[in-house]
C-alpha positions as CSV (number, residue, x, y, z in Angstrom):
1,M,-23.4,107.6,34.1
2,S,-19.9,106.6,32.8
3,K,-18.0,104.1,34.7
4,Q,-15.0,106.3,35.0
5,I,-15.0,110.0,35.8
6,N,-11.9,112.2,35.0
7,V,-11.2,114.6,37.9
8,A,-8.5,117.2,37.9
9,L,-7.3,118.2,41.3
10,I,-6.1,121.8,41.1
11,G,-4.9,124.4,43.6
12,N,-2.3,126.8,44.9
13,P,0.8,125.3,46.5
14,N,0.4,124.6,50.2
15,T,-3.4,124.3,50.2
16,G,-3.3,120.7,51.3
17,K,-4.0,119.4,47.8
18,T,-1.8,116.3,48.3
19,S,-3.6,115.5,51.6
20,V,-7.0,115.6,49.7
21,F,-5.5,113.5,46.9
22,N,-4.2,110.9,49.4
23,A,-7.6,110.8,51.2
24,L,-9.4,110.2,47.9
25,T,-7.0,107.6,46.4
26,G,-5.2,106.0,49.4
27,L,-2.6,103.7,47.9
28,N,-4.3,103.5,44.5
29,Q,-2.0,106.0,42.9
30,K,1.1,106.1,40.7
31,V,3.7,108.6,39.7
32,G,5.0,109.2,36.2
33,N,5.7,112.0,33.7
34,Y,3.5,113.8,31.3
35,P,4.1,112.5,27.7
36,G,7.1,114.3,26.2
37,I,7.7,116.4,29.3
38,T,9.6,115.7,32.5
39,V,7.1,117.2,34.9
40,E,5.9,114.7,37.5
41,K,2.4,113.5,37.1
42,K,0.5,112.0,40.1
43,E,-2.7,110.1,39.4
44,G,-4.9,107.7,41.3
45,V,-8.2,105.9,41.5
46,C,-11.0,106.8,43.8
47,K,-13.7,104.0,44.2
48,L,-17.2,105.4,44.4
49,P,-20.6,103.8,45.0
50,R,-22.4,101.8,42.2
51,G,-19.1,100.6,40.8
52,V,-18.0,104.0,39.6
53,K,-14.4,104.9,39.6
54,A,-12.9,108.4,39.5
55,H,-9.6,108.9,37.8
56,I,-8.0,111.6,39.9
57,L,-5.2,113.6,38.3
58,D,-3.2,115.7,40.8
59,L,-2.0,118.7,38.8
60,P,1.1,120.8,39.7
61,G,0.4,123.6,42.1
62,T,-0.3,126.9,40.4
63,Y,-1.4,130.4,41.6
64,S,-3.3,131.3,38.4
65,L,-3.8,130.4,34.8
66,N,-1.2,133.0,33.9
67,A,1.7,130.5,34.1
68,T,5.3,131.5,34.6
69,S,6.9,128.0,34.7
70,L,6.7,124.9,32.6
71,D,5.0,122.8,35.3
72,E,2.2,125.4,35.7
73,N,1.8,125.4,31.9
74,V,0.8,121.7,32.2
75,V,-2.4,122.8,34.0
76,I,-3.4,125.3,31.3
77,E,-2.6,122.9,28.4
78,L,-4.8,120.2,29.9
79,L,-7.7,122.6,30.6
80,L,-7.6,124.0,27.1
81,N,-7.5,120.7,25.3
82,K,-10.8,118.8,25.2
83,K,-9.2,116.1,23.1
84,D,-6.7,115.1,25.9
85,K,-7.7,111.7,27.3
86,N,-7.3,113.3,30.8
87,F,-9.5,116.3,30.1
88,P,-11.6,116.6,33.3
89,D,-15.3,115.9,33.6
90,L,-14.9,117.8,36.9
91,A,-12.3,120.2,38.2
92,I,-11.8,120.3,42.0
93,V,-10.1,123.4,43.2
94,V,-8.5,122.9,46.7
95,T,-8.3,126.1,48.8
96,D,-7.0,126.9,52.2
97,V,-9.6,128.5,54.5
98,E,-7.1,131.1,55.8
99,N,-6.0,132.2,52.3
100,L,-9.4,131.9,50.5
101,K,-9.2,135.3,48.9
102,R,-5.9,134.5,47.0
103,N,-7.0,130.9,46.2
104,L,-10.2,132.1,44.6
105,L,-8.4,133.9,41.8
106,L,-7.5,130.5,40.3
107,F,-11.0,129.2,41.0
108,T,-12.7,132.0,39.1
109,Q,-10.4,131.5,36.1
110,I,-11.2,127.8,35.9
111,K,-14.9,128.5,36.3
112,D,-14.8,130.9,33.3
113,L,-13.5,128.0,31.1
114,E,-17.0,126.6,31.6
115,I,-15.7,123.3,33.2
116,P,-17.8,121.9,36.0
117,T,-15.9,123.1,39.0
118,V,-16.2,122.2,42.7
119,L,-14.7,124.3,45.5
120,V,-13.0,122.4,48.3
121,I,-12.2,124.6,51.4
122,N,-9.6,122.7,53.3
123,M,-8.2,123.0,56.8
124,A,-11.7,123.6,58.3
125,D,-10.4,122.4,61.7
126,R,-8.5,125.7,62.0
127,M,-11.6,127.9,61.6
128,S,-12.5,128.2,65.3
129,K,-8.8,128.8,66.3
130,K,-8.5,131.6,63.7
131,G,-11.9,133.1,64.4
132,I,-13.2,132.3,60.8
133,S,-16.9,131.8,60.0
134,L,-18.3,130.9,56.5
135,D,-21.7,131.3,55.0
136,I,-21.6,128.2,52.7
137,P,-25.0,128.6,51.0
138,L,-24.3,132.2,50.2
139,L,-20.8,131.4,48.9
140,E,-22.2,128.6,46.7
141,E,-24.8,131.0,45.3
142,K,-22.4,133.8,44.6
143,L,-19.7,131.5,43.1
144,N,-22.1,129.4,41.1
145,T,-20.7,126.2,42.5
146,K,-20.9,123.5,45.1
147,I,-18.6,123.6,48.1
148,A,-17.1,120.9,50.3
149,L,-15.8,122.0,53.7
150,V,-12.9,119.6,54.4
151,S,-10.4,118.8,57.1
152,S,-7.9,116.4,55.7
153,R,-6.4,116.2,59.1
154,K,-9.6,115.0,60.8
155,N,-10.7,113.2,57.6
156,T,-14.0,115.1,57.5
157,G,-15.7,116.3,54.3
158,I,-14.1,113.6,52.0
159,D,-17.4,111.8,51.6
160,K,-18.9,115.2,50.5
161,I,-16.3,115.4,47.7
162,K,-17.1,111.9,46.6
163,E,-20.8,112.8,46.4
164,L,-20.0,115.8,44.3
165,I,-17.9,113.8,42.0
166,L,-20.7,111.3,41.5
167,D,-23.1,114.3,40.8
168,H,-20.6,116.1,38.5
169,R,-23.2,116.4,35.7
170,N,-25.3,118.7,37.9
171,I,-22.4,121.1,38.9
172,P,-23.0,124.5,37.3
173,T,-20.8,125.6,34.5
174,S,-21.8,129.3,34.4
175,T,-19.0,131.8,34.6
176,C,-18.1,134.0,37.5
177,V,-16.6,137.1,35.9
178,D,-17.2,138.9,32.6
179,T,-13.6,139.5,31.5
180,T,-14.7,141.2,28.2
181,V,-15.3,144.5,30.1
182,I,-11.5,145.1,30.2
183,D,-11.6,145.9,26.5
184,K,-15.0,145.5,24.9
185,T,-13.9,146.2,21.3
186,Y,-11.0,143.8,21.4
187,F,-13.0,140.9,22.8
188,E,-16.0,141.5,20.4
189,G,-13.6,141.3,17.5
190,L,-12.0,138.1,19.0
191,Q,-15.4,136.5,19.4
192,N,-16.4,137.4,15.9
193,A,-13.3,135.9,14.5
194,F,-13.8,132.6,16.3
195,P,-17.6,132.4,17.0
196,S,-17.5,128.7,17.9
197,Q,-15.0,129.1,20.7
198,S,-15.2,130.4,24.3
199,V,-13.8,133.9,24.3
200,Y,-12.0,133.3,27.6
201,K,-10.3,130.2,26.2
202,L,-9.2,132.3,23.2
203,W,-7.9,135.0,25.6
204,L,-5.9,132.4,27.6
205,V,-4.3,131.0,24.4
206,I,-3.2,134.5,23.3
207,T,-1.8,135.5,26.7
208,Q,0.0,132.2,27.2
209,D,2.0,133.1,24.1
210,I,3.4,136.0,26.0
211,N,4.6,133.9,28.9
212,F,5.6,130.8,26.9
213,A,6.8,131.1,23.3
214,N,6.8,127.3,23.0
215,L,3.2,126.7,24.1
216,D,1.7,123.8,22.2
217,R,-1.7,125.4,21.5
218,N,-4.5,122.8,20.9
219,L,-7.5,125.1,21.0
220,V,-7.2,127.1,17.7
221,K,-4.8,126.9,14.8
222,D,-3.6,130.5,15.0
223,T,-4.8,133.4,17.1
224,S,-1.5,135.3,16.8
225,D,-2.4,136.6,13.4
226,F,-5.6,138.1,14.8
227,S,-3.9,139.7,17.8
228,T,-3.1,143.3,17.1
229,K,-2.0,144.0,20.7
230,S,1.6,144.3,21.7
231,K,3.0,142.2,24.5
232,S,3.0,145.2,26.9
233,D,-0.7,145.9,26.0
234,L,-1.6,142.3,26.6
235,K,0.2,142.3,30.0
236,R,-1.7,145.4,31.0
237,L,-5.0,143.7,30.1
238,Q,-3.9,140.7,32.2
239,Q,-3.4,143.0,35.1
240,K,-6.9,144.5,34.5
241,E,-8.3,141.0,34.5
242,T,-6.7,140.2,37.8
243,I,-8.1,143.5,39.3
244,I,-11.7,142.8,38.3
245,R,-11.5,139.2,39.5
246,Y,-10.3,140.4,42.9
247,K,-13.0,143.0,43.0
248,F,-15.6,140.2,42.4
249,I,-13.9,138.0,45.1
250,N,-13.8,140.8,47.6
251,D,-17.5,141.5,47.1
252,V,-18.3,137.8,47.6
253,L,-16.1,137.4,50.7
254,K,-17.4,140.6,52.3
255,E,-20.7,138.8,52.8
256,G,-19.7,135.1,53.2
257,Y,-16.4,135.2,55.0
258,K,-16.0,136.7,58.5
259,V,-12.9,136.8,60.7
260,D,-12.8,137.6,64.4
261,L,-9.3,139.1,64.7
262,N,-9.3,138.8,68.5
263,A,-9.6,135.0,68.2
264,A,-6.5,134.6,66.0
265,K,-3.3,133.6,67.8
266,G,0.3,134.8,66.9
267,L,2.2,131.5,67.4
268,R,3.1,131.3,63.8
269,S,4.8,134.7,63.7
270,R,6.7,133.9,66.9
271,L,8.0,130.6,65.5
272,D,8.9,132.3,62.2
273,R,11.0,134.9,64.0
274,I,13.1,132.0,65.5
275,L,13.2,129.5,62.7
276,T,14.1,132.1,60.0
277,H,16.5,134.1,62.2
278,K,19.8,135.0,60.5
279,I,21.7,133.0,63.2
280,Y,19.3,130.8,65.2
281,G,17.7,129.6,62.0
282,Y,20.9,128.0,60.7
283,V,21.8,126.6,64.1
284,I,18.3,124.9,64.4
285,F,18.5,123.5,60.9
286,F,22.0,122.1,61.7
287,L,20.7,120.5,64.9
288,I,17.7,119.0,63.1
289,L,20.1,117.4,60.5
290,L,22.3,116.1,63.3
291,L,19.2,114.5,65.0
292,I,18.1,112.9,61.7
293,F,21.5,111.2,60.9
294,Q,21.9,110.0,64.5
295,A,18.4,108.5,64.4
296,I,19.1,106.9,61.0
297,Y,21.9,104.9,62.5
298,D,20.5,104.1,65.9
299,W,16.9,103.2,64.9
300,S,17.8,101.1,61.9
301,Q,20.6,98.9,63.4
302,Y,18.4,96.0,64.6
303,P,16.3,95.6,61.4
304,M,19.4,95.8,59.3
305,D,21.2,93.2,61.2
306,F,18.2,90.9,60.9
307,I,17.9,91.4,57.1
308,D,21.6,90.9,56.7
309,G,21.6,87.6,58.5
310,L,18.3,86.5,56.8
311,F,19.8,86.8,53.3
312,A,22.9,84.9,54.3
313,T,20.7,82.2,55.7
314,I,18.5,82.0,52.6
315,S,21.6,81.8,50.3
316,D,23.1,79.0,52.5
317,W,19.7,77.2,52.6
318,T,19.4,77.4,48.8
319,K,22.9,76.0,48.2
320,N,22.3,73.1,50.6
321,T,18.7,72.3,49.5
322,L,18.6,72.6,45.7
323,P,20.4,70.1,43.5
324,P,24.0,71.1,42.8
325,G,24.5,72.9,39.5
326,A,24.7,76.2,37.6
327,F,21.1,77.1,38.3
328,T,21.6,76.7,42.1
329,N,24.8,78.6,42.0
330,L,23.1,81.4,40.0
331,I,20.4,81.8,42.7
332,A,22.7,81.3,45.8
333,E,25.8,83.2,44.5
334,G,24.2,85.7,42.1
335,I,20.6,86.7,42.7
336,I,20.2,86.4,46.5
337,P,23.5,88.2,47.5
338,G,22.8,90.9,44.9
339,L,19.3,91.6,46.1
340,G,20.4,91.3,49.7
341,G,22.9,94.0,49.1
342,I,20.1,96.5,48.5
343,V,17.3,95.2,50.7
344,I,19.5,95.6,53.8
345,F,19.3,99.3,53.4
346,I,15.5,99.6,53.3
347,P,15.3,100.6,57.1
348,Q,17.7,103.5,56.7
349,I,16.3,104.8,53.5
350,A,12.8,104.6,54.9
351,F,13.8,106.6,57.9
352,L,15.4,109.2,55.7
353,F,12.2,109.6,53.7
354,L,10.2,109.6,56.9
355,F,12.1,112.6,58.3
356,I,12.0,114.5,54.9
357,S,8.3,113.9,54.7
358,V,7.7,115.1,58.3
359,L,9.7,118.3,57.6
360,E,7.6,119.0,54.4
361,E,4.3,118.2,56.0
362,S,5.0,120.4,59.1
363,G,5.6,123.5,56.9
364,Y,9.2,123.7,58.1
365,M,10.8,123.0,54.7
366,S,9.4,126.2,53.3
367,R,11.2,128.1,56.1
368,V,14.5,126.3,55.1
369,V,14.0,127.4,51.5
370,F,13.5,131.0,52.7
371,L,16.4,130.8,55.1
372,M,18.8,129.4,52.5
373,D,17.9,132.0,49.9
374,R,20.2,134.4,51.8
375,V,23.1,132.0,51.1
376,M,22.1,130.9,47.6
377,R,22.0,134.5,46.2
378,R,25.7,134.9,46.9
379,F,26.5,131.9,44.7
380,G,24.4,132.8,41.7
381,L,21.4,130.6,42.7
382,S,17.8,131.4,43.6
383,G,16.2,130.4,46.8
384,K,14.1,128.1,44.6
385,S,17.3,126.2,43.8
386,V,17.1,124.9,47.4
387,V,14.1,122.7,46.5
388,P,16.0,120.7,43.9
389,L,19.1,120.5,46.1
390,I,17.1,119.3,49.1
391,S,14.9,116.9,47.1
392,G,18.2,115.6,45.6
393,T,18.7,113.8,48.9
394,A,16.0,111.4,47.6
395,C,17.0,111.2,43.9
396,A,18.7,113.5,41.5
397,I,16.3,112.7,38.7
398,P,13.1,114.3,40.1
399,A,15.4,117.0,41.6
400,V,16.6,118.0,38.2
401,M,12.9,118.0,37.0
402,A,12.0,120.2,39.9
403,T,14.2,123.0,38.4
404,R,11.4,123.7,36.0
405,N,9.8,126.2,38.4
406,I,13.0,128.4,38.2
407,E,12.2,131.2,35.7
408,S,15.8,132.3,35.0
409,W,17.6,129.9,32.5
410,K,21.0,130.6,34.0
411,E,19.9,129.8,37.5
412,R,18.0,126.8,36.3
413,L,21.0,125.5,34.3
414,I,23.4,126.0,37.2
415,T,21.0,124.2,39.5
416,I,20.7,121.3,37.1
417,L,24.5,121.0,36.8
418,V,25.3,121.0,40.5
419,T,22.3,119.0,41.9
420,P,24.0,115.6,41.4
421,F,26.6,116.6,44.1
422,T,23.8,116.4,46.6
423,T,23.9,113.0,48.4
424,C,21.0,110.9,47.0
425,S,19.5,107.8,48.5
426,A,21.3,105.7,45.9
427,R,24.6,106.8,47.5
428,L,23.3,105.9,50.9
429,P,24.0,102.1,50.7
430,V,27.6,102.8,49.6
431,Y,28.1,105.3,52.4
432,L,26.5,103.1,55.1
433,I,28.5,99.9,54.3
434,I,31.9,101.7,54.0
435,I,31.3,103.8,57.2
436,A,30.4,100.6,59.0
437,L,33.7,99.0,57.9
438,V,36.2,101.8,58.5
439,I,34.7,104.2,61.0
440,P,34.6,103.1,64.7
441,D,31.1,102.5,66.2
442,T,31.8,104.8,69.1
443,T,30.4,108.0,70.6
444,Y,31.9,111.4,70.9
445,L,30.3,114.0,73.2
446,G,27.3,111.6,73.3
447,L,27.0,111.5,69.5
448,N,27.5,108.4,67.3
449,V,30.7,108.9,65.2
450,Q,29.3,106.9,62.3
451,G,26.2,109.1,62.3
452,L,28.4,112.3,62.4
453,T,30.4,110.9,59.4
454,L,27.2,110.4,57.4
455,M,26.0,113.9,58.2
456,L,29.4,115.4,57.1
457,L,29.1,113.6,53.8
458,Y,25.7,115.1,53.2
459,L,27.1,118.6,54.2
460,L,30.1,118.0,51.9
461,G,27.8,117.2,49.0
462,F,25.7,120.3,49.6
463,G,28.7,122.5,50.1
464,T,30.3,121.3,46.9
465,A,27.1,121.9,45.0
466,V,27.0,125.5,46.3
467,F,30.7,126.1,45.6
468,S,30.3,124.7,42.1
469,A,27.4,127.0,41.5
470,W,29.5,130.0,42.5
471,A,32.2,128.9,40.0
472,L,29.7,128.3,37.2
473,N,28.1,131.7,37.9
474,K,31.4,133.3,37.2
475,V,32.2,131.1,34.1
476,L,28.8,131.0,32.3
477,K,28.2,134.3,30.4
478,I,24.4,134.1,30.5
479,K,22.4,137.3,31.3
480,S,19.3,136.8,33.4
481,R,17.4,138.3,36.3
482,S,14.8,136.7,38.5
483,F,12.9,137.3,41.7
484,F,12.5,134.9,44.6
485,V,9.0,134.4,46.0
486,V,8.1,131.6,48.5
487,E,4.9,131.1,50.4
488,M,5.1,130.3,54.1
489,P,2.4,127.7,54.9
490,N,0.9,127.4,58.3
491,Y,2.6,125.1,60.8
492,K,0.8,121.9,61.3
493,L,1.3,118.5,62.8
494,P,2.1,116.0,60.0
495,L,-0.7,113.7,59.0
496,I,0.4,110.1,59.7
497,K,-1.5,108.9,56.6
498,N,0.4,111.3,54.3
499,V,3.7,110.5,55.8
500,G,3.1,106.8,55.6
501,I,2.1,106.9,52.0
502,T,5.1,109.1,51.1
503,V,7.5,106.7,52.9
504,L,5.9,103.6,51.4
505,E,5.8,105.0,47.8
506,K,9.3,106.5,47.9
507,T,10.9,103.4,49.4
508,K,9.0,101.1,47.1
509,S,10.1,103.1,44.1
510,F,13.7,103.0,45.3
511,V,13.7,99.2,45.9
512,I,11.9,98.3,42.7
513,G,13.9,100.6,40.6
514,A,17.2,99.5,42.1
515,G,16.1,95.9,42.4
516,K,15.4,95.5,38.6
517,I,18.9,96.8,37.8
518,I,20.7,94.8,40.4
519,L,18.9,91.6,39.4
520,A,20.0,92.0,35.8
521,I,23.5,93.0,36.7
522,S,23.8,90.2,39.3
523,I,23.0,87.6,36.7
524,I,25.5,89.1,34.3
525,L,28.2,89.4,36.9
526,W,27.6,85.8,38.2
527,F,28.0,84.5,34.6
528,L,31.2,86.5,34.1
529,A,32.6,85.4,37.4
530,S,31.7,81.8,37.0
531,N,33.2,81.3,33.5
532,G,36.5,82.0,32.0
533,P,38.1,81.9,28.5
534,S,41.4,80.1,29.3
535,D,42.7,76.8,30.5
536,N,43.8,78.4,33.7
537,F,40.1,78.8,34.6
538,R,39.0,75.3,33.4
539,N,42.0,73.6,35.1
540,A,42.0,75.7,38.3
541,E,41.6,72.8,40.7
542,E,44.5,70.9,39.2
543,I,46.8,73.9,39.0
544,V,46.2,75.1,42.6
545,T,46.5,71.6,44.0
546,N,49.9,71.1,42.3
547,Q,51.1,74.6,43.5
548,T,50.1,74.0,47.1
549,E,51.0,70.3,47.4
550,S,53.8,71.0,49.9
551,N,51.8,73.4,52.0
552,N,49.6,70.8,53.8
553,L,46.4,72.9,53.4
554,S,43.1,71.8,54.9
555,S,40.2,71.1,52.5
556,D,38.6,74.4,53.3
557,E,41.8,76.4,52.7
558,L,42.3,74.5,49.4
559,A,38.8,75.2,48.3
560,T,39.2,78.9,49.1
561,K,42.5,79.0,47.1
562,I,40.8,77.3,44.1
563,A,37.8,79.7,44.2
564,S,40.1,82.7,44.3
565,Y,42.2,81.4,41.4
566,K,39.2,80.7,39.3
567,L,37.8,84.2,40.0
568,Q,41.0,85.9,39.0
569,N,41.0,83.9,35.7
570,S,37.3,84.4,35.0
571,Y,36.0,87.0,32.5
572,I,35.3,89.5,35.2
573,G,38.7,88.8,36.8
574,I,40.5,89.5,33.6
575,A,38.6,92.7,33.0
576,G,39.2,93.8,36.7
577,K,42.9,93.1,36.4
578,A,43.1,95.2,33.2
579,I,41.7,98.3,35.0
580,E,43.6,97.7,38.3
581,P,46.6,99.9,37.5
582,A,44.3,102.9,37.1
583,I,42.6,102.4,40.5
584,E,45.4,100.9,42.6
585,P,46.7,104.4,43.5
586,L,43.3,105.1,45.1
587,G,43.6,102.0,47.3
588,Y,41.2,99.8,45.3
589,D,41.6,96.3,44.1
590,W,40.2,94.9,40.8
591,K,37.0,93.7,42.5
592,I,36.2,97.3,43.7
593,G,37.0,98.5,40.2
594,I,34.4,96.2,38.7
595,A,31.9,97.4,41.3
596,I,32.6,101.1,40.5
597,I,32.2,100.5,36.7
598,S,28.9,98.5,37.2
599,S,27.6,101.1,39.6
600,F,27.4,103.6,36.7
601,A,24.1,101.9,36.0
602,A,23.0,103.0,39.5
603,R,25.2,103.9,42.4
604,E,23.5,101.5,44.8
605,V,24.7,98.6,42.5
606,F,28.1,98.9,44.1
607,V,27.2,96.9,47.2
608,G,25.2,94.4,45.2
609,T,28.1,93.8,42.8
610,L,30.6,93.1,45.6
611,A,28.1,90.8,47.3
612,T,27.8,88.8,44.1
613,I,31.6,88.7,43.4
614,Y,32.4,87.7,46.9
615,S,29.8,85.0,46.9
616,V,30.9,83.3,43.7
617,G,32.7,80.0,44.7
618,S,32.3,80.7,48.4
619,E,31.7,77.5,50.3
620,E,30.3,79.4,53.4
621,E,27.7,82.1,52.9
622,D,28.1,85.1,55.1
623,T,26.7,88.6,55.5
624,I,28.0,91.2,53.0
625,K,29.5,93.3,55.7
626,N,31.5,90.3,57.1
627,Q,32.6,89.3,53.6
628,M,33.9,92.8,52.8
629,A,35.6,93.1,56.2
630,A,37.5,89.8,55.5
631,E,38.9,90.9,52.1
632,V,42.7,91.3,52.2
633,H,45.5,92.1,49.8
634,A,48.2,89.5,49.0
635,D,50.4,90.9,51.8
636,G,47.6,90.4,54.4
637,R,46.5,94.1,54.6
638,K,42.8,94.8,54.8
639,I,41.4,96.1,51.6
640,F,38.7,98.2,53.4
641,N,40.8,100.2,55.8
642,L,40.6,103.9,56.8
643,A,42.6,105.2,53.9
644,S,40.8,103.2,51.2
645,G,37.4,103.7,52.9
646,I,37.7,107.5,53.0
647,S,39.0,107.4,49.4
648,L,35.9,105.5,48.3
649,L,33.5,107.7,50.3
650,L,35.0,110.8,48.6
651,F,34.9,109.2,45.2
652,Y,31.2,108.5,45.4
653,A,30.6,111.9,47.0
654,F,31.8,113.6,43.9
655,A,31.6,111.2,40.9
656,M,28.8,111.3,38.4
657,Q,27.9,107.6,38.8
658,C,24.4,107.5,37.4
659,M,23.5,107.2,33.7
660,S,19.8,107.9,34.4
661,T,20.7,111.4,35.7
662,L,22.9,112.1,32.7
663,A,19.9,111.1,30.4
664,I,17.5,113.4,32.3
665,V,20.0,116.3,32.2
666,K,20.3,115.8,28.4
667,R,16.6,116.0,28.2
668,E,16.2,119.1,30.3
669,T,19.0,121.0,28.6
670,N,18.3,119.6,25.1
671,S,22.0,119.1,24.6
672,W,24.7,116.4,25.2
673,K,27.2,119.2,26.0
674,W,26.1,119.7,29.6
675,P,25.7,116.0,30.7
676,M,29.1,115.1,29.1
677,A,30.7,118.1,31.0
678,Q,29.1,116.8,34.2
679,L,30.4,113.3,33.6
680,F,34.0,114.2,32.8
681,I,34.5,117.1,35.2
682,M,32.7,115.4,38.2
683,S,34.4,112.0,37.7
684,G,37.8,113.6,37.1
685,F,37.4,115.7,40.3
686,A,36.3,112.6,42.2
687,Y,39.4,110.6,41.1
688,L,41.7,113.4,42.0
689,V,40.2,113.9,45.5
690,A,40.1,110.2,46.2
691,L,43.8,109.9,45.1
692,I,45.0,112.7,47.3
693,A,43.0,111.3,50.3
694,Y,44.3,107.8,50.0
695,Q,48.0,108.8,49.4
696,F,47.7,111.2,52.5
697,L,46.0,108.6,54.8
698,K,47.7,105.3,53.9
């Protein structure tokens, strides 16, 4: 037995595939992209007895091997290519006990590829409630497979899956359905032309050419020359194949799957009538959002205050304990404040991911997608566009990738272009620190005003995305037509383990991704702020002392003046002063300008940049919030006041401040035209709105 077994986890959407994946792999998993394609790939390791490890690949959800989107095509390409390093020794098809008939279509197709295939029937804990009974031995016999009856909620049946993985060599590979009966002559000719190949694999390669002109076929060099069928003929044969498969499935389930209709309860339909109601549905969704943003502020206040104070203490301890010098200053004034500027927001970001995960796990998010389709259609978008727009609250990069399941190119392109308006978690640190500085921490009608402001910013981003989509739909002359289909999964209590893994992985990804960028930028900024090209920088102490001789300043006041003078004459000060005329009308000083420019690497860098700049030359370490609150103009006015604060919030709400998103848009659209249009139009619009807001409020 090999020491590593490749296992492909396959299934329809909403069958609990992710729950099974988490149960098998726990925290031994990672997320990346398939080589050369921006479809997310989840893989993990499952430790088995006798030192064996199973490499579990969680494939994108698909309803059949007749793919209609690029992420579904990933499944077919893997199953057809034995040379792929991830080609499965065993395929595990996860099904939902309540939708077994529909789920088995995919199962029979994979079986017919002659890959060892195990059937996992999930959500077994719902069988008694729904009046379902299964004859497992009979189903195993009829389907030529082994079955694991699983409840990922109650963590039962997972050991059975592990046993079957270990015993994968003894899983039957015989087919379920003879698809050649749909056109005997055609399939005989196909088999004669390629005698060494499985006829069903050949058939899949040919039919995928209908659905995807750019399919990278690894199975045979060229079947298109052999195919004398027109596209419409092949489509009709596909339909016949589906019909005979369902006939086989119906015959199997007639004997092995029984439902007592009197036992089923109608709670789901009653909830759906309320949650997808044309009026109540939107009200409930709005109230849920309100609850989320109130909780984000209230629950995270104490851990944030603790983290904020902790980093100030660490920085102070470093400066007082380590020997004086450039290295100590780099750590105390550059690295620690920069990292502290992002770590402080872990509680609020974790709570945001917690709520999103709970909504997805419970089945409510699919109702939101269905509900919002009514709105999206009026603006030239599909209901499927809601998924990228909502997932954009985590990060625009995977959200842009998620557009791959939108069949219409026009709807997909519009969704890609407007998704960056959605407030992502990288904007959250900017919003939170500015709101804390300029919005009073008071309540109105029992609601926290700061929490209301945050929710309004999220709604503003979503509203701008939708309005922009409407404008693009009018401007872009691309003809397309699509249909919206979404599955309503059963309501269920979220699994604590799944929610926990999601929150941990997403938060860790955010912190590590942002942390690496901030660490590098903090070191660069510290160097630029701690060195200068002119005599003014080198002789700052002498110059300031001579200028203030008659002012009788205390030693602390003199030290602050010297630090400020050196900062203004440092490399970063000179660069900041150069751009200050362009940003001064928005209410920003040169330090904010530097933070805005550096945050193009990643929006969350804004806070870390200011934390580093304010810490350079500071004799007394303080929290980033207190440092920002203490910043004043030469005339004594606070830099972060209501006018400049609102201006900054609006600028970050609309600006394209993320080079990674631009890169992924270029990759998805295969052109620099669209990301460059995003950059200039969004940034120009952000500047204009911020300018109007500041001039009106100041």
